[in-house]
C-alpha positions in Angstrom: -28.5 -45.0 97.9 -31.1 -42.9 96.1 -29.9 -41.5 92.7 -30.9 -38.7 90.4 -30.2 -37.7 86.8 -27.8 -34.8 86.4 -25.7 -33.1 83.7 -22.2 -33.2 85.0 -19.3 -31.1 83.6 -16.1 -33.2 83.8 -14.0 -30.7 81.8 -14.2 -28.0 79.1 -16.7 -29.3 76.5 -17.3 -32.6 78.4 -20.9 -32.5 79.8 -22.3 -35.9 80.6 -25.9 -36.7 81.6 -25.7 -39.5 84.1 -27.0 -41.0 87.3 -25.5 -39.5 90.4 -26.1 -40.0 94.1 -29.0 -37.7 95.3 -27.6 -35.2 97.7 -28.8 -35.1 101.3 -29.5 -31.7 103.1 -27.1 -30.9 105.9 -28.1 -28.8 108.9 -29.6 -25.6 107.7 -30.0 -26.9 104.2 -33.0 -27.8 102.0 -33.2 -30.4 99.3 -35.1 -28.9 96.3 -36.6 -31.1 93.6 -35.8 -29.0 90.5 -38.8 -28.3 88.2 -37.0 -26.2 85.6 -33.6 -24.6 85.1 -32.8 -21.8 82.7 -29.7 -22.0 80.5 -27.9 -18.7 81.1 -25.8 -17.0 78.4 -22.8 -17.4 80.8 -23.3 -21.2 80.9 -22.2 -21.5 77.2 -18.6 -20.2 77.7 -18.5 -21.8 81.1 -19.1 -25.2 79.6 -17.4 -24.9 76.2 -14.6 -22.5 76.7 -13.2 -21.7 80.2 -14.8 -24.3 82.5 -15.8 -23.9 86.1 -13.9 -23.5 89.4 -13.6 -27.3 89.9 -14.4 -30.6 88.1 -16.6 -32.5 88.1 -19.4 -30.0 88.7 -23.1 -29.7 87.9 -23.8 -26.3 86.3 -27.1 -24.4 86.4 -28.1 -21.4 88.6 -31.5 -20.2 87.3 -34.0 -22.6 88.7 -37.2 -23.2 90.7 -38.8 -26.3 92.2 -40.3 -27.8 95.3 -38.9 -28.6 98.7 -38.2 -32.3 98.9 -36.6 -32.5 102.3 -35.3 -30.2 105.1 -32.2 -30.7 107.0 -31.9 -30.4 110.8 -32.7 -27.0 112.2 -34.7 -25.7 109.2 -37.9 -23.9 110.1 -40.6 -22.3 107.9 -40.3 -24.7 105.0 -42.2 -28.0 104.3 -42.2 -30.7 101.7 -43.9 -29.5 98.5 -43.4 -25.8 99.1 -42.7 -24.0 95.7 -39.4 -22.2 95.8 -36.8 -20.5 93.8 -33.2 -20.1 95.0 -30.7 -17.2 95.2 -27.7 -19.0 93.8 -25.0 -16.8 95.4 -24.1 -18.3 98.8 -22.7 -15.4 100.8 -20.5 -15.9 103.8 -22.8 -13.5 105.8 -19.7 -12.4 107.9 -17.6 -10.1 105.7 -17.9 -6.3 105.7 -20.3 -6.3 102.7 -22.5 -9.0 104.1 -22.7 -7.1 107.3 -24.1 -4.2 105.3 -26.6 -6.5 103.5 -24.8 -6.1 100.2 -24.6 -9.9 99.7 -23.8 -9.8 96.0 -20.4 -8.2 96.9 -19.5 -10.8 99.5 -15.7 -11.3 99.7 -16.0 -15.1 100.3 -19.1 -16.2 98.4 -19.9 -19.7 97.0 -22.1 -20.1 93.9 -24.4 -22.8 92.8 -23.6 -23.9 89.3 -20.1 -22.6 89.0 -18.4 -23.3 92.4 -20.8 -25.8 93.9 -23.2 -28.2 92.3 -26.1 -26.5 90.6 -29.5 -27.3 89.1 -28.8 -29.1 85.8 -30.1 -32.0 87.9 -33.3 -33.4 89.4 -32.3 -32.3 92.9 -30.1 -29.7 94.4 -29.3 -28.7 98.0 -29.1 -25.0 99.1 -29.1 -23.2 102.4 -32.7 -22.5 103.6 -31.7 -18.8 103.9 -31.4 -18.7 100.1 -34.9 -19.9 99.4 -37.7 -17.6 98.2 -41.3 -18.8 98.2 -43.0 -18.8 94.8 -46.6 -17.3 94.6 -49.3 -19.8 93.6 -50.0 -17.7 90.5 -46.5 -18.2 89.1 -45.7 -21.4 87.2 -42.4 -23.0 88.3 -40.9 -22.8 84.8 -41.5 -19.0 84.9 -40.2 -18.8 88.5 -36.9 -20.3 87.2 -36.3 -16.9 85.5 -36.5 -15.0 88.8 -32.7 -14.8 88.8 -32.3 -13.0 85.4 -35.4 -10.9 86.2 -33.8 -9.8 89.5 -30.5 -9.2 87.7 -32.3 -6.9 85.3 -34.1 -5.0 88.0 -30.8 -4.6 89.9 -29.1 -3.0 86.9 -31.8 -0.4 86.6 -31.7 0.3 90.3 -28.1 1.3 90.0 -29.4 4.7 88.9 -33.2 4.4 89.0 -35.6 5.3 86.2 -37.3 8.6 86.4 -40.8 9.2 85.0 -40.6 10.1 81.4 -37.0 8.9 80.9 -35.9 7.9 77.5 -34.1 4.6 78.0 -32.0 2.6 75.5 -31.2 -1.1 75.9 -28.4 -2.4 73.8 -29.1 -6.1 73.4 -32.6 -7.6 73.2 -31.9 -11.1 74.5 -33.7 -12.4 77.6 -32.0 -9.9 79.9 -32.7 -7.1 77.4 -36.4 -8.0 77.3 -36.6 -8.1 81.1 -34.8 -4.8 81.3 -37.3 -3.3 78.9 -40.3 -4.5 80.9 -38.8 -3.2 84.1 -38.0 0.2 82.5 -41.6 0.5 81.3 -43.0 -0.5 84.7 -40.7 2.0 86.5 -42.1 4.9 84.4 -39.8 5.3 81.4 -41.4 7.5 78.7 -39.8 5.6 75.8 -37.8 2.4 75.7 -35.6 1.8 72.7 -34.3 -1.8 72.1 -31.3 -2.3 69.7 -30.2 -5.6 68.4 -28.8 -7.3 65.2 -31.2 -10.2 65.3 -34.6 -9.6 63.8 -36.3 -12.4 65.8 -35.2 -10.8 69.1 -36.7 -7.5 68.1 -39.9 -9.3 67.0 -40.1 -10.8 70.5 -39.8 -7.2 71.9 -42.7 -6.1 69.7 -44.8 -9.0 71.0 -44.3 -7.6 74.5 -45.6 -4.2 73.2 -42.4 -2.3 72.5 -42.5 -0.3 69.3 -39.1 1.4 69.4 -37.2 -1.6 68.2 -34.2 -0.9 66.0 -32.1 -3.3 64.0 -28.5 -2.3 64.3 -27.6 -4.0 61.0 -30.0 -1.8 59.1 -29.5 1.5 61.0 -26.6 3.2 62.6 -27.6 2.9 66.3 -26.1 6.2 67.4 -27.6 8.2 64.5 -31.0 6.6 65.0 -30.9 7.3 68.8 -30.1 10.9 68.2 -32.7 11.3 65.5 -35.4 9.9 67.8 -34.5 12.3 70.5 -34.1 15.5 68.5 -30.4 15.3 68.7 -30.3 15.4 72.5 -29.5 11.8 73.3 -30.8 9.3 75.8 -31.3 9.8 79.6 -30.2 6.2 80.4 -28.4 3.6 78.3 -28.0 0.0 79.5 -25.3 -2.0 77.7 -26.6 -5.6 77.9 -24.8 -7.2 75.0 -21.2 -7.4 76.3 -19.8 -6.3 73.0 -17.0 -3.7 72.7 -18.9 -1.8 69.9 -22.0 -1.4 72.1 -20.0 0.0 74.9 -18.8 2.7 72.6 -22.3 3.2 71.2 -23.7 3.7 74.7 -21.3 6.6 75.4 -22.1 8.2 72.0 -25.9 8.0 72.3 -26.2 9.2 75.9 -27.2 12.8 76.4 -25.2 15.4 78.3 -25.2 14.5 82.0 -26.7 11.1 80.9 -26.3 7.8 82.7 -24.9 4.5 81.5 -25.1 1.0 83.1 -22.6 -1.6 81.9 -24.0 -5.1 82.6 -23.1 -7.3 79.6 -20.3 -9.8 80.3 -17.5 -8.5 78.1 -16.6 -10.8 75.2 -13.3 -8.9 74.6 -11.3 -5.9 75.8 -12.7 -2.5 75.2 -10.6 0.3 73.7 -11.9 3.9 73.7 -10.7 6.2 71.0 -9.7 9.8 71.9 -13.0 11.0 70.3 -15.1 8.7 72.3 -13.2 9.5 75.5 -13.7 13.2 74.8 -17.4 12.6 74.4 -17.6 10.9 77.8 -15.7 13.7 79.5 -17.4 16.6 77.8 -20.9 15.3 78.3 -20.1 14.6 81.9 -21.5 11.1 81.8 -21.9 8.9 84.8 -21.1 5.2 84.3 -21.9 2.4 86.7 -21.3 -1.3 86.6 -23.7 -3.9 87.8 -23.4 -7.5 88.9 -25.8 -10.1 90.1 -28.8 -8.9 92.2 -29.7 -7.8 95.7 -31.1 -10.4 98.1 -31.4 -8.0 101.0 -34.8 -8.0 102.6 -34.7 -4.3 103.1 -35.6 -1.9 101.6 -37.1 -4.4 99.2 -35.9 -7.8 98.0 -35.4 -7.7 94.2 -36.3 -11.4 94.2 -39.7 -10.9 96.0 -40.3 -7.9 93.7 -39.7 -10.0 90.6 -42.0 -12.8 91.7 -44.8 -10.3 92.6 -44.5 -8.7 89.2 -44.8 -12.1 87.5 -47.8 -12.9 89.7 -49.5 -9.7 88.7 -48.7 -10.1 85.0 -46.6 -7.0 84.9 -43.5 -9.1 84.0 -44.3 -11.5 81.2 -42.1 -14.5 81.0 -43.6 -16.9 78.5 -42.8 -14.8 75.4 -39.1 -15.0 76.4 -39.1 -18.8 76.3 -38.4 -20.3 72.9 -37.2 -23.8 73.8 -37.9 -26.4 76.5 -35.6 -29.5 76.7 -35.7 -32.5 79.0 -32.7 -32.9 81.2 -31.5 -35.9 79.1 -31.0 -33.5 76.2 -28.9 -31.0 78.1 -26.1 -31.2 75.5 -28.5 -30.5 72.7 -29.8 -27.4 74.6 -26.3 -26.1 75.1 -25.2 -26.8 71.6 -28.3 -25.0 70.2 -27.2 -21.8 72.0 -23.5 -22.3 71.1 -24.0 -23.0 67.4 -26.9 -20.7 66.8 -28.3 -23.1 64.2 -31.8 -21.7 64.8 -33.2 -18.7 66.7 -33.3 -19.3 70.5 -34.1 -16.8 73.2 -34.5 -18.3 76.6 -33.9 -22.1 76.8 -35.1 -24.1 79.7 -34.2 -27.6 81.0 -37.5 -29.1 82.3 -37.0 -31.8 84.9 -40.6 -32.8 85.8 -44.2 -32.3 84.9 -44.6 -30.0 88.0 -43.0 -27.2 85.9 
């Protein structure tokens, strides 16, 4: 039996890099040889704190690679084709799937948390979930199609109007992708707030000048000062911190819009004063989760890859570390322990990345 190297989670905090049987694609499935897989911020608590839906399981859901084999009945794909994969596996039968809102599927599966993912040399996925990667996009950049599409989806919850003043709370990989999308969609000014100076420096490398260190400035006061006391048209909370949820409400203008997308690290309590602000400014708040894989009106995945190919979405400045799969534990511990600055961390499985 052919084998592969994989990082397998046996229990909370128990990630083992070992040889495993290489999976075989069933009918309608494709075997993908993984080139690179991103380590998502959600992977850290999944591995070290609360675990996955079953054990053992191979984590990893941000990846790209090449088709290695096709199962029976698969058409349109051939060995060697460069692909990335939508990791949410919808049932395609429930009321939301029938509407094409696959991210809200009632009975979804998910690579890397419910089924084996891409912290491995090979992974199987339904052919339906594959997206072709343009020749101009390196596979290690294509591995970030998932977070790029998540960021685009968040902004599409309201849309960005030409000239909008947009604030992004949290300048990690998602925050930097949000900022690039906001600029591409016509925002007049894009403000990035974070506590980590290196993250703000990465934003400046991407050409953003309105970068504000929240440890040096009061974020709300600075936002109001920069907008002549009016406030911001759109605020995206991308940090998942209770304090930034409150700040988002306080810095939005009257009739402003707020998107909540950060995975909450703790419960959020709103004071009477903050709740009054939300009511009296008549704010509109929307949540966001995952990304849209519907082909119409426009696949967010295809849009992300096209933006990478054109150079409108720059990926390389986000990547600070590349680890071989054999060092998966070191990669995860780097993010957990924060012993040095890390933005996007990749596991690189082969030279094809």
